[in-house]
N, C-alpha and C positions, 0 to 999 in steps of 0.2 A: 437407462444409458443413451447419451447422444454421441455425435462424433464431431462437433465443431473444433474440437482440439485434438482429434484422434492423433496419438503419437507425438504430439508436442512435449518437448522438454522444458519444464517450468521451475523457475526458482523464486520464492516467495519469501521476504524478510518479514518478521513479525508474524510468522504464521502460526503460532500456538494459540491465539485467542481471537476473538472478535472478528473484524473484517478480514483479516489475512486468513484465519481458520476458514470461514465461509468461502472465501474465494479458493481455497485449497478443495474445499467439498465440491463447489461447482465445477471446477476445472477436471476433478477426477471424474465426476459423473459425465464429462464430455469427451473423455478418452484421454486426457493429459497424463503424462508422467511427472510426479511433482516431487521437489525437495523443498521444505520449510526450514527456515533457520531462525535462530533468535537467542536471547541470552538466557533464558530459564528452562532448564532440563525438564522439569515436570510437565508444563502445559504442552511442549513440544511433543514430549513422548506420548503423552494422552491423547493429543490429536491424531498422532500416526496411529496409535491402537485403534481409536474410533474410527477413523476413515480407512484403514486396511480393509481389504475384502478381495473376493474373486474378481480378478480382471482389473485390479486397482494396485497401481504402484505409487508409494509414497515413502519417503526417508525424511528423517531430521538430522540436523548438523547444529550444534551449538555455537554461537559466534557473536561477537561484539562488533557490529558493524562500524563503529567508530574507531576501531583498531586496525591498521593496514595490514598487519602481518596476519592478524585472525581472518580478515576478509579474504585475503590472498589464499590462505590454507583452505577455508570453507569453499571457496569457488573450485580450487583445484580437487576437492572431495566430491563435490557435486558433479563435475565433468566426469569424474572416473564412475560415479553411479549413473549418470544419465546418458553419457556419452556425447555431450554437446548441450547447447542451450539454444530454445527458439524464442523463450518469452522469460523476461525479469519483471517482477512485480515488487517494487519498492514501497512495501507497506508500513515497515516499521517506523514508529513516532512516538514522542512522548509531549506531554503537555506541561508548561510551567506558565504563569501569569505574571502580571506586574505592569508597571510603567518604567521610564527610564530612570525615575526617582527611586522606586521601590524594588525593582527587580535586581537581585544580586549578580555579580559577574559569574558566580557558580551556577546559578540557574540559566543564565544566557548562553554559557558554554554547554551545559548539559543539553539543553535544547538544539543549539546550533550543531553539536557533535553526532547527534543522531538524526535529526531531520533534514540537515543539508550535508554536513561532512559525510555521515554515513551512506547518504544516496550517492555522492560523487565517487566515494571509495568502491562501493559495491558495482555502480554502473562501470567505472573505469577498470575494474577486473573482470567484468563480463564482456566488455565490448568486442575483444576479439574473436570471443566464442559466437556471439551475435552476429558478427560480420562473417564468421565462416558457415553459419547457417543459411545465409544469403537472403534474398528478398523474401518477405514475410515475416521475418523476425520483429519484435517489437519490445517495448518497454512501457510499463504502466506504472506511473507514480500516484500514490494516494496522498492528495493534498488535503485541503480544507476550504469550507466558504470563508474562514477568517483570513484567508489571504487576499480576499477582495472585499469583504464586508466587516469592517473594523468595529470591534467593540472595546469598552473601556478596560483597562488592566489586562490586555492580552498582548503586551508587546513582543516578548520573545517568541511565542508561538506563531502569531500572526505573521512577524517578519519571516520567520524561517518557512512558512507556507507560501507567501508572496515569493520567497527567492526559489522555492521549489517550482512554482509555476513558470517563472522566468528560466529555470534550469530545463523544465521540459521543452519549452518552445526553442531554446538554443540548440538543443540536442536534435530536435526534429529537423531543424534547418541543417545543422552540421552532418548528420546521417542519413539525410533523404536520397542523395545520390547511391549510398549503399543499399538502399531500400529497407532500412530499419526505421520503424515507425515508433514515436514517442508521444505519448499521450497521459493527460492526467484526470482524476477524478476528484471533484470537491464535495465531499458529504456534509450534509447538515448534520444536526444533531441525530446520531444513531445510538441504538440501545446496545452498548459494549461495556466490557469492564471499565473501560475509560471514565464512565460516567458514573462508576460507584460511589466515589467520594461525594458527588452532588446528591446522589440518590440518599446516601446515608444523612447528609446534612439537612435536607428539606423532607425526607420521607419520600417513599417510591411515588404514591398518588400525587403528591404536590408537585413533585419533580416532573412527573409525566403531564400534569396539567399545565403546568409553565412552560415545558417545552414544546408540547404541541401549538401553544399560542402563538410561537415565533414562526411557524411554519404556515404559509397559506392553505394547505392541504388539511391542516388541522391533525396531523399525524407525525409521530416520531419515526425516523428511518430504522430499517432493520438491516443487519449484515447483508441478508439475501438481495436487498435492493442495490446495495453497492456491487455486490458479486455479479448481478446480472448485468450492470453495465461494464464491469471489468470483462465479462465473457465476450461481450459485443466488440469491444475496443480491441481485443487482442485475437478475435477470430478473423477469417477472410470476409465476414460480412462488412468489416471495416477497413478491407485493404488499402482504401483510398483516403484514409482519415489520418492526419497526422498533426501534431502542433495544437491538438484540442485540449482546452481545459474545460471538462464537462462538469456543471454542477448536478449533482444528485441530492436534492436538499429541499424537496416538498415546495419548492417556490420561494425559498428564503431569500435567495439573491434578486429574485425578480422584483422585489418591493423598492 
């Protein structure tokens, strides 16, 4: 156990699987008190059961972050559990592809409602709690390399993540005087359940070979790689860092 986040009160959206789950795990190991939220009861419950233990405090709350009333109720429950908030991690996100010709309005709205509207609603509901925590509070947004390194047929997702990067920088400037830091991480291809469809289509080994090829380090990311960066950006080690959009991508955006 470490102490980089000792006593810090943390809320993580999309915390039941993948990157969000690993961030929760890492933060608990560093002394944080954690609430995870998401739409699916099963993964949230399992994560809390798996990560609970001596000197570990973790709770889950079901929430649709695209619904303002749901978000407000969840934040109030989280505040009751933790007694405030020091760190918000906007991790929840979904992927839909297509072009302006092939992406349906339904797909577009589904992506924007989670990846942008949801981040706005959750941050808006949390901001007064973060201001009350004072200097040292922070927000971390989990973005994507697709916000800057565009691929074909990724319009809804890429636009949502480019918007999230701009959202991060805007908030960093708006709340700098209050001492609240806003940063984002842009992962490359990370081995999470979001990749399960591609693994099924290609076969695991073929998928792995193809994905390794797009990263100069010739390795696919793991959730722990993103969680390590998340720990740094939300800890006092990064207390003079705000407005940063950090690639954690095996060199993908360096090409």
